[in-house]
C-alpha positions as CSV (number, residue, x, y, z in Angstrom):
1,X,-5.0,5.1,-4.1
2,X,-3.4,7.1,-1.5
3,X,-3.2,11.0,-1.5
4,X,0.1,12.5,-2.3
5,X,1.8,14.0,0.8
6,X,2.4,18.0,0.5
7,X,4.1,20.5,3.3
8,X,3.4,24.2,3.2
9,X,6.2,25.8,4.9
10,X,5.2,29.2,5.9
11,X,8.3,31.4,7.3
12,X,6.7,34.2,9.7
13,X,7.8,37.2,11.8
14,X,5.1,39.2,13.1
15,X,2.3,37.6,11.5
16,X,-0.2,37.0,14.3
17,X,-3.3,38.4,12.7
18,X,-2.7,36.5,9.5
19,X,-2.4,32.8,10.8
20,X,-5.9,31.8,11.1
21,X,-7.1,33.4,7.9
22,X,-4.3,31.5,6.1
23,X,-5.2,28.2,7.7
24,X,-8.7,28.5,6.9
25,X,-8.1,29.4,3.2
26,X,-5.4,26.4,2.9
27,X,-7.9,23.9,4.2
28,X,-10.4,25.1,1.8
29,X,-8.2,24.2,-1.3
30,X,-5.8,21.3,-0.1
31,X,-8.4,18.5,-0.2
32,X,-6.6,16.4,-2.6
33,X,-3.5,16.2,-0.6
34,X,-2.4,14.5,2.9
35,X,-1.2,18.1,3.9
36,X,0.7,19.5,6.7
37,X,1.4,23.0,7.3
38,X,4.6,23.9,9.2
39,X,5.0,27.7,10.3
40,X,8.8,28.7,11.0
41,X,8.7,31.6,13.4
42,X,11.8,33.9,13.9
43,X,10.7,34.2,17.6
44,X,8.0,37.1,16.8
45,X,7.5,39.6,19.6
46,X,3.6,39.6,18.4
47,X,3.1,36.0,19.6
48,X,2.7,34.2,16.3
49,X,4.4,31.2,17.4
50,X,2.0,31.2,20.3
51,X,-1.1,31.4,18.4
52,X,0.2,28.6,16.2
53,X,0.9,26.5,19.1
54,X,-2.7,26.6,20.2
55,X,-4.3,26.2,16.8
56,X,-2.0,23.0,16.5
57,X,-3.5,21.5,19.5
58,X,-6.7,21.1,17.6
59,X,-5.3,19.8,14.3
60,X,-2.2,17.8,14.2
61,X,-1.7,18.7,10.6
62,X,-0.4,22.0,12.0
63,X,3.1,22.3,13.2
64,X,5.4,25.4,14.7
65,X,9.1,25.7,14.8
66,X,10.5,28.6,16.5
67,X,13.9,30.0,15.7
68,X,16.0,31.8,18.2
69,X,19.1,32.7,16.4
70,X,20.6,32.7,12.8
71,X,17.2,34.3,11.4
72,X,16.0,35.2,8.2
73,X,13.3,34.2,5.8
74,X,15.6,31.8,3.4
75,X,17.0,30.1,6.7
76,X,13.7,29.7,8.0
77,X,12.3,28.1,4.9
78,X,15.1,25.7,4.5
79,X,15.0,24.6,8.0
80,X,11.0,23.8,7.5
81,X,11.5,22.1,4.2
82,X,14.1,20.0,6.0
83,X,11.6,19.2,8.8
84,X,8.8,18.3,6.5
85,X,7.3,15.0,5.9
86,X,5.7,15.7,2.3
87,X,6.5,14.4,-0.9
88,X,5.8,18.0,-2.2
89,X,7.3,21.2,-0.4
90,X,5.6,24.4,-1.0
91,X,7.0,27.8,0.4
92,X,4.7,30.6,0.7
93,X,3.7,33.7,2.7
94,X,0.8,33.9,5.0
95,X,0.1,37.4,4.7
96,X,-2.5,37.1,2.1
97,X,-0.6,38.0,-1.0
98,X,0.0,34.3,-2.1
99,X,-3.3,32.4,-2.8
100,X,-3.2,28.9,-1.5
101,X,-5.5,27.9,-4.4
102,X,-2.5,28.1,-6.8
103,X,-1.0,25.4,-4.9
104,X,-3.2,22.8,-6.7
105,X,-2.3,24.6,-10.2
106,X,1.7,24.4,-9.6
107,X,1.4,20.6,-8.3
108,X,-0.8,19.6,-11.2
109,X,1.7,21.1,-13.5
110,X,4.7,19.7,-11.7
111,X,3.4,16.0,-11.8
112,X,1.9,16.4,-15.4
113,X,5.1,17.5,-16.9
114,X,7.6,15.7,-14.9
115,X,9.2,18.9,-13.4
116,X,11.3,19.2,-10.2
117,X,10.1,22.8,-9.2
118,X,7.4,24.8,-10.1
119,X,7.1,28.6,-9.1
120,X,4.0,31.0,-8.9
121,X,5.1,34.1,-11.0
122,X,3.8,37.6,-10.4
123,X,2.5,39.3,-13.4
124,X,5.0,42.3,-13.1
125,X,5.1,43.0,-16.9
126,X,1.6,44.4,-16.9
127,X,1.3,48.0,-17.5
128,X,-1.3,48.7,-15.0
129,X,-0.1,48.6,-11.2
130,X,-0.5,45.6,-9.0
131,X,-2.7,46.0,-6.0
132,X,-0.1,43.9,-3.7
133,X,2.9,46.0,-4.7
134,X,3.5,49.9,-4.6
135,X,4.7,51.4,-7.9
136,X,8.4,51.8,-6.4
137,X,8.2,47.9,-5.2
138,X,6.9,46.8,-8.6
139,X,9.7,48.5,-10.6
140,X,12.3,47.3,-7.9
141,X,10.9,43.7,-8.6
142,X,11.0,44.0,-12.3
143,X,14.5,45.5,-12.2
144,X,15.7,42.4,-9.9
145,X,14.1,39.9,-12.2
146,X,16.4,41.3,-14.8
147,X,19.5,41.1,-12.8
148,X,18.6,37.7,-11.6
149,X,18.1,36.7,-15.4
150,X,21.7,37.7,-15.9
151,X,23.1,35.5,-13.0
152,X,21.0,32.6,-14.3
153,X,21.6,32.9,-17.5
154,X,18.2,32.7,-18.9
155,X,15.1,35.0,-18.5
156,X,12.2,34.0,-16.3
157,X,9.1,35.9,-15.5
158,X,9.8,36.0,-11.8
159,X,12.5,34.4,-10.2
160,X,12.4,36.4,-7.2
161,X,8.8,35.1,-6.2
162,X,8.8,33.6,-2.7
163,X,6.1,31.1,-3.7
164,X,6.9,27.8,-5.2
165,X,6.9,24.0,-5.1
166,X,9.7,21.7,-5.3
167,X,9.9,17.9,-4.9
168,X,11.3,16.7,-1.8
169,X,14.0,14.6,-3.4
170,X,15.1,17.7,-5.6
171,X,15.2,19.9,-2.7
172,X,17.6,17.5,-0.6
173,X,19.6,17.2,-3.5
174,X,20.3,20.8,-3.9
175,X,20.1,21.9,0.1
176,X,23.8,21.3,0.5
177,X,24.5,23.9,-2.1
178,X,22.2,26.8,-0.6
179,X,23.8,29.8,0.8
180,X,22.0,32.7,2.5
181,X,20.2,34.8,-0.3
182,X,17.9,36.7,2.1
183,X,14.3,36.5,0.8
184,X,15.1,35.1,-2.4
185,X,15.5,31.3,-1.9
186,X,14.0,30.3,-5.3
187,X,16.9,32.2,-7.0
188,X,19.3,30.3,-5.1
189,X,17.9,27.0,-5.8
190,X,17.8,27.5,-9.5
191,X,21.2,28.9,-9.6
192,X,22.8,26.2,-7.3
193,X,21.1,23.3,-9.1
194,X,20.7,24.2,-12.7
195,X,19.9,20.7,-14.0
196,X,16.2,21.2,-12.3
197,X,13.4,21.2,-14.7
198,X,11.6,24.3,-13.7
199,X,8.2,26.2,-15.0
200,X,6.4,28.8,-14.0
201,X,2.6,29.6,-13.2
202,X,1.3,33.2,-13.4
203,X,-0.9,34.4,-10.5
204,X,-2.4,37.6,-9.4
205,X,-0.3,38.8,-6.2
206,X,-2.7,39.8,-3.7
207,X,-2.8,42.6,-1.0
208,X,-1.5,41.9,2.7
209,X,-4.4,41.3,5.1
210,X,-2.5,42.6,8.3
211,X,1.0,43.6,9.4
212,X,3.9,45.3,7.6
213,X,6.0,44.2,4.7
214,X,9.4,43.0,5.7
215,X,11.3,44.6,2.5
216,X,13.7,47.2,3.9
217,X,17.1,48.5,3.1
218,X,19.0,45.3,4.5
219,X,16.8,43.1,2.4
220,X,17.7,44.9,-0.5
221,X,21.3,45.0,0.4
222,X,21.3,41.1,1.3
223,X,20.0,40.6,-2.4
224,X,22.7,43.0,-4.0
225,X,25.6,41.3,-2.3
226,X,24.1,37.9,-3.1
227,X,23.8,38.4,-6.8
228,X,27.5,39.9,-6.9
229,X,28.7,36.8,-5.1
230,X,27.0,34.9,-7.8
231,X,28.3,36.8,-10.4
232,X,31.9,35.9,-9.1
233,X,31.1,32.2,-9.3
234,X,30.9,32.2,-5.4
235,X,34.6,32.9,-5.2
236,X,34.0,36.0,-3.1
237,X,31.6,35.2,-0.4
238,X,28.6,37.5,0.4
239,X,30.0,38.7,3.6
240,X,33.3,39.8,2.2
241,X,31.3,41.4,-0.7
242,X,29.4,43.4,1.8
243,X,32.4,44.1,4.0
244,X,34.3,45.5,0.5
245,X,31.1,47.7,-0.3
246,X,31.0,49.0,3.3
247,X,34.8,49.8,3.0
248,X,34.1,51.3,-0.4
249,X,31.6,53.8,1.1
250,X,34.2,54.5,3.8
251,X,36.8,55.9,1.2
252,X,34.5,58.7,0.5
253,X,34.5,59.5,4.2
254,X,37.9,58.9,4.6
255,X,39.1,61.3,1.7
256,X,36.5,63.9,2.8
257,X,38.2,63.9,6.2
258,X,41.7,63.6,5.0
259,X,41.5,66.7,2.5
260,X,39.8,68.9,5.1
261,X,42.5,68.1,7.5
262,X,45.2,68.8,5.0
263,X,43.5,72.1,4.2
264,X,43.7,73.0,7.7
265,X,47.4,72.3,7.3
266,X,47.6,69.2,9.2
267,X,50.8,67.1,8.5
268,X,49.8,64.2,6.2
269,X,50.6,61.6,8.9
270,X,48.1,63.2,11.5
271,X,45.4,63.9,8.7
272,X,45.8,60.3,7.6
273,X,45.5,58.9,11.1
274,X,42.4,61.1,11.9
275,X,40.9,60.2,8.8
276,X,41.4,56.4,9.3
277,X,39.7,56.6,13.0
278,X,36.6,58.2,11.5
279,X,36.3,55.9,8.4
280,X,36.8,53.0,10.8
281,X,34.0,54.0,13.1
282,X,31.6,54.5,10.2
283,X,32.5,51.1,8.8
284,X,32.0,49.4,12.1
285,X,28.7,50.9,12.4
286,X,27.5,49.7,8.9
287,X,29.0,46.4,9.1
288,X,27.1,45.9,12.4
289,X,24.0,46.9,10.6
290,X,24.5,45.2,7.2
291,X,27.4,42.8,6.9
292,X,27.0,41.0,10.1
293,X,23.3,41.5,10.9
294,X,22.6,38.1,11.9
295,X,25.2,38.5,14.8
296,X,24.4,42.1,15.4
297,X,25.8,43.7,18.4
298,X,23.5,45.7,20.7
299,X,23.7,47.7,23.7
300,X,26.7,47.4,25.9
301,X,27.9,44.7,23.5
302,X,27.9,47.1,20.5
303,X,30.2,49.6,22.8
304,X,32.4,46.8,23.8
305,X,32.6,45.5,20.1
306,X,33.5,49.0,18.9
307,X,36.4,49.4,21.3
308,X,37.4,45.7,20.4
309,X,37.2,46.6,16.9
310,X,39.6,49.8,17.5
311,X,41.8,47.9,19.9
312,X,42.4,44.8,17.7
313,X,42.5,46.6,14.5
314,X,45.2,49.1,15.7
315,X,47.7,47.0,13.9
316,X,45.5,47.5,10.7
317,X,45.5,51.4,11.3
318,X,49.1,51.4,11.9
319,X,49.6,49.4,8.6
320,X,47.5,52.0,7.1
321,X,49.2,55.0,7.9
322,X,52.7,53.4,7.8
323,X,52.0,52.2,4.3
324,X,50.3,55.5,3.1
325,X,53.0,57.5,4.3
326,X,56.0,55.4,2.8
327,X,54.0,55.5,-0.4
328,X,53.4,59.2,-0.4
329,X,57.0,60.1,0.9
330,X,59.1,57.5,-0.8
331,X,57.4,56.1,-4.0
332,X,54.7,58.6,-5.4
333,X,54.1,62.1,-3.9
334,X,50.3,61.6,-4.6
335,X,47.9,61.7,-1.8
336,X,45.3,59.6,-3.6
337,X,47.5,56.7,-4.5
338,X,49.3,56.7,-1.3
339,X,45.9,56.6,0.7
340,X,44.7,53.8,-1.1
341,X,47.7,51.8,-0.4
342,X,47.0,52.2,3.2
343,X,43.2,51.4,2.8
344,X,44.1,48.3,1.0
345,X,46.1,46.8,3.9
346,X,43.8,48.3,6.6
347,X,40.7,46.5,4.8
348,X,41.9,42.9,4.5
349,X,43.1,43.1,8.0
350,X,39.9,44.3,9.3
351,X,37.8,41.8,7.7
352,X,40.0,38.9,9.2
353,X,39.5,40.6,12.8
354,X,35.8,41.3,12.0
355,X,35.2,37.5,11.3
356,X,37.3,35.8,14.1
357,X,37.3,38.3,17.0
358,X,34.1,40.8,16.8
359,X,31.1,39.3,15.1
360,X,32.0,35.8,16.2
């Protein structure tokens, strides 16, 4: 009887020191499978891909994929899964926090119970602190799991884990529906295909061996906008929600500048123009950092993009000022309402411009 084939997909970025220990641990526990390990690297500057390349020379079961653009953990995992040859696909991290020994338990349960997908759930509900998570990150993960349960319509122990096994057929059936959830691919899979039979296997989340965690403000932002998009049934895409949230933060800047200018006896039209320009600058910088991070402008390209943003969106600025002034002078003599009218027109215009001409 032939061994069942299994592909381990390991997305990496700056994990050079963790590659060899991960391979050695995996080899110890994967004997029951016809296995391969695919490292999908987002062009790490620390030489991760180069290290995998040299190790692959001595073992044909080890492969490397290097991605130069459109990077991100979920996208890397999806590309690796599409490139895999195994009947079972296992996504996991190489930093030591995901124990390869759990693969056997997940695979056995998937086959025994006729499941499509089995995930390894961190024991987040325990009162004691977890060795691999800071108290803050443990609280964030617990809160994120609660929000994810609302989106999924059912409670799971850990829908945000990055460690799971799925059958190849189930993944190929689900893949066309997937978006870009940042780090949380499992959540997207379960939400995109609710017919999948799924179970969880608890495991002890380990301590990172080397390097730094990839969790940052952008990852949290990406997750929040992803959840909001799912709550709208996908009607509002992630990029638009991010753009609207950034625009919402710009409203506070806008009003602060506007009322400050009015207190200095500036005419309303002048105050509105200054506030619009300053808010637009802040919005450009935040959108470059968050909304369009995968197409982020750098160096002189950032300056040129900013100038194009102001130039092309000048129509939006004129529409903003005109709509706000008209509303203020002709309809309602209320600064707040008039300003919102201008901002609404300006925001819609800027989103169209941003997608088509700035971050293209």
